[in-house]
VEXSEFI-342827 format. One record per residue (C-alpha): residue number from 1; x negated, y, z. Coordinates in steps of 0.05 Angstrom, whole numbers, padded with zeros to 5 digits. Example, Ala and Ser with C-alpha at 12.3 -4.5 7.8 and 13.67 -1.06 7.14 Angstrom:
<pts>
resi,x,y,z
1,-00246,-00090,00156
2,-00273,-00021,00143
</pts>
This chain:
<pts>
resi,x,y,z
1,00000,00000,00000
2,-00027,00069,-00019
3,-00012,00126,00029
4,00001,00197,00007
5,-00050,00249,00031
6,-00007,00276,00087
7,00010,00204,00109
8,-00064,00187,00110
9,-00079,00246,00156
10,-00023,00226,00203
11,-00046,00153,00202
12,-00116,00175,00218
13,-00093,00219,00275
14,-00051,00164,00306
15,-00109,00115,00299
16,-00157,00165,00330
17,-00111,00176,00389
18,-00106,00101,00401
19,-00182,00094,00399
20,-00190,00152,00446
21,-00140,00122,00494
22,-00175,00054,00494
23,-00242,00085,00506
24,-00216,00132,00559
25,-00185,00073,00596
26,-00252,00036,00594
27,-00290,00098,00616
28,-00243,00109,00675
29,-00251,00037,00697
30,-00327,00043,00697
31,-00331,00116,00719
32,-00363,00136,00653
33,-00354,00192,00603
34,-00347,00169,00531
35,-00356,00217,00472
36,-00329,00195,00404
37,-00357,00236,00346
38,-00307,00261,00295
39,-00344,00233,00236
40,-00340,00181,00181
41,-00392,00135,00152
42,-00464,00152,00166
43,-00441,00204,00216
44,-00417,00251,00161
45,-00362,00300,00182
46,-00293,00276,00164
47,-00263,00315,00107
48,-00205,00361,00123
49,-00211,00350,00198
50,-00233,00411,00238
51,-00250,00406,00312
52,-00243,00458,00366
53,-00279,00448,00432
54,-00310,00487,00489
55,-00377,00460,00464
56,-00402,00418,00404
57,-00340,00427,00362
58,-00336,00459,00293
59,-00307,00520,00328
60,-00294,00543,00400
61,-00236,00588,00380
62,-00172,00557,00351
63,-00156,00622,00313
64,-00224,00620,00279
65,-00215,00547,00262
66,-00148,00561,00230
67,-00173,00622,00192
68,-00230,00580,00163
69,-00181,00538,00124
70,-00164,00572,00058
71,-00147,00515,00010
72,-00094,00473,00046
73,-00038,00446,00003
74,00010,00388,-00003
75,-00045,00347,-00036
76,-00101,00375,00008
77,-00073,00377,00079
78,-00115,00391,00141
79,-00115,00371,00214
80,-00143,00414,00270
81,-00160,00374,00333
82,-00167,00415,00397
83,-00207,00383,00454
84,-00188,00393,00527
85,-00197,00463,00554
86,-00164,00531,00561
87,-00167,00573,00498
88,-00148,00647,00505
89,-00120,00687,00447
90,-00109,00762,00443
91,-00060,00759,00385
92,-00016,00705,00355
93,-00046,00642,00327
94,-00009,00642,00261
95,00000,00571,00234
96,-00011,00555,00161
97,00028,00508,00115
98,-00003,00439,00108
99,-00046,00448,00170
100,-00026,00407,00231
101,-00053,00426,00299
102,-00061,00372,00352
103,-00085,00382,00423
104,-00111,00327,00470
105,-00049,00328,00514
106,-00002,00378,00547
107,-00039,00374,00613
108,-00109,00385,00585
109,-00104,00430,00524
110,-00079,00501,00535
111,-00071,00560,00487
112,-00059,00621,00531
113,-00051,00695,00522
114,-00023,00759,00549
115,00008,00779,00482
116,00064,00829,00488
117,00094,00888,00452
118,00159,00927,00445
119,00180,00884,00385
120,00212,00815,00384
121,00165,00787,00332
122,00096,00755,00325
123,00063,00815,00359
124,00093,00789,00424
125,00076,00715,00413
126,00019,00668,00427
127,00036,00623,00369
128,00073,00639,00304
129,00101,00579,00268
130,00099,00559,00195
131,00135,00511,00147
132,00102,00445,00130
133,00061,00446,00193
134,00062,00410,00260
135,00041,00431,00330
136,00032,00376,00381
137,00002,00352,00446
138,-00015,00418,00480
139,00013,00474,00523
140,00026,00546,00499
141,00031,00600,00552
142,00045,00674,00547
143,00037,00717,00609
144,00064,00779,00574
145,00054,00848,00603
146,00101,00892,00562
147,00173,00890,00539
148,00174,00822,00505
149,00136,00758,00519
150,00144,00699,00471
151,00106,00633,00473
152,00125,00609,00402
153,00158,00653,00350
154,00189,00627,00286
155,00217,00672,00231
156,00239,00640,00165
157,00198,00580,00186
158,00213,00510,00211
159,00151,00476,00240
160,00151,00409,00275
161,00140,00415,00350
162,00122,00350,00385
163,00100,00337,00456
164,00091,00411,00469
165,00100,00451,00533
166,00114,00526,00528
167,00121,00579,00582
168,00136,00653,00577
169,00134,00705,00633
170,00109,00774,00648
171,00155,00812,00601
172,00220,00848,00613
173,00250,00795,00567
174,00217,00727,00562
175,00227,00673,00508
176,00197,00604,00509
177,00214,00590,00436
178,00245,00644,00393
179,00277,00619,00328
180,00299,00674,00282
181,00324,00683,00210
182,00338,00612,00185
183,00285,00580,00229
184,00305,00509,00245
185,00244,00472,00273
186,00246,00399,00292
187,00233,00397,00367
188,00217,00330,00399
189,00194,00319,00471
190,00187,00394,00482
191,00188,00428,00550
192,00205,00502,00547
193,00208,00550,00606
194,00219,00625,00614
195,00227,00665,00678
196,00217,00726,00721
197,00242,00779,00673
198,00307,00818,00666
199,00328,00768,00613
200,00298,00699,00605
201,00311,00649,00548
202,00278,00581,00547
203,00301,00571,00474
204,00332,00627,00433
205,00366,00613,00366
206,00389,00671,00324
207,00412,00687,00253
208,00424,00620,00220
209,00373,00583,00262
210,00395,00512,00278
211,00338,00469,00304
212,00341,00395,00315
213,00327,00386,00389
214,00313,00316,00417
215,00287,00300,00487
216,00278,00374,00503
217,00278,00407,00571
218,00296,00481,00570
219,00293,00518,00637
220,00303,00592,00651
221,00297,00618,00722
222,00287,00676,00769
223,00292,00750,00753
224,00358,00774,00724
225,00398,00734,00673
226,00376,00665,00650
227,00395,00621,00591
228,00369,00550,00578
229,00391,00550,00505
230,00420,00613,00474
231,00455,00611,00405
232,00484,00668,00364
233,00501,00689,00293
234,00512,00623,00255
235,00461,00585,00297
236,00487,00515,00311
237,00431,00469,00335
238,00437,00394,00342
239,00424,00380,00416
240,00409,00308,00436
241,00382,00283,00502
242,00369,00354,00524
243,00367,00383,00594
244,00386,00457,00594
245,00381,00490,00662
246,00389,00562,00685
247,00382,00583,00757
248,00356,00632,00808
249,00374,00696,00772
250,00413,00754,00802
251,00455,00759,00738
252,00484,00706,00692
253,00456,00636,00693
254,00480,00591,00636
255,00451,00524,00615
256,00476,00536,00543
257,00505,00602,00519
258,00540,00609,00452
259,00545,00683,00439
260,00599,00686,00385
261,00648,00644,00344
262,00596,00627,00292
263,00551,00591,00341
264,00575,00519,00344
265,00524,00469,00369
266,00534,00393,00370
267,00514,00368,00439
268,00508,00295,00458
269,00478,00254,00515
270,00453,00317,00549
271,00452,00352,00617
272,00476,00424,00620
273,00468,00461,00686
274,00478,00533,00706
275,00496,00569,00770
276,00544,00613,00730
277,00566,00556,00684
278,00536,00496,00651
279,00558,00523,00583
280,00592,00585,00555
281,00632,00567,00493
282,00649,00618,00440
283,00670,00573,00383
284,00722,00519,00373
285,00672,00484,00328
286,00627,00466,00386
287,00626,00391,00402
288,00603,00361,00468
289,00597,00285,00473
290,00576,00241,00532
291,00545,00299,00569
292,00539,00319,00642
293,00559,00391,00656
294,00543,00421,00725
295,00570,00490,00742
296,00633,00485,00700
297,00651,00511,00631
298,00668,00581,00608
299,00714,00560,00551
300,00737,00615,00505
301,00740,00576,00440
302,00782,00513,00448
303,00723,00467,00444
304,00733,00392,00440
305,00695,00349,00490
306,00691,00274,00494
307,00661,00240,00555
308,00640,00304,00591
309,00633,00298,00667
310,00602,00334,00727
311,00554,00315,00782
312,00611,00279,00820
313,00632,00241,00757
314,00695,00282,00751
315,00720,00292,00680
316,00704,00361,00652
317,00759,00385,00606
318,00739,00433,00551
</pts>
């Protein structure tokens, strides 16, 4: 069987991770450190694989590594591998099409910054997404400092986010993941958190942005008003096996908030929790199936629920 270029890169990455895991297990058992060179035959560098590390990598700065790639395409894809460490950015790391970025794990690879401005765009973000690109196995953190603080910003883009943790704080308004203008990323095993500001949104979907969310935890807390998942203006995400939690704010605290009648998510096998309400419904097109809702429902749209229940296993009608 012949694999396409992008499939070969993914196959290599998965194989590399398995090898690293096996060696790491052996090293732990014998209290050793094992270094595996990113190279092919005769110790030559692997083509289209760029390494970032605190030492001995191709680059020590992920932004510089990304900027070094100028010829990526569907038939010439790249992979950036980021070793364990904390990497600080002063402006957004802007992803590129056909360039995947993989860290070494959410607990060991961190891209951090205090990137903030008076605009809800990439000037307030640590990472800016891109089509035909994947971000995986790392943590993105924005500590803000001005009006807006965004961990990952997507505009007209739909990257793949896998095994990623994001946090946003330090702004008057904080956004873990901000999807805007037809941005519908695929989000799998993502943990998003925002807190401490006047308004905090773990995941914000606006203007025809309808991501596919699977095994996602979205938590907004503290400060003023909090929203686990916020949807407006024709944004209707598919929400599966998601925990959306809003708590600790002095204002509104909604697990899921649908701003208007055009926001109609499909929610199944999830957990919605908010001290104001588990969900605010603004559309009769919203569907909730086999989902736990703590905090009640603010139902303004005649939504249909099937198998919704609360923490005491009481049926939730909506």
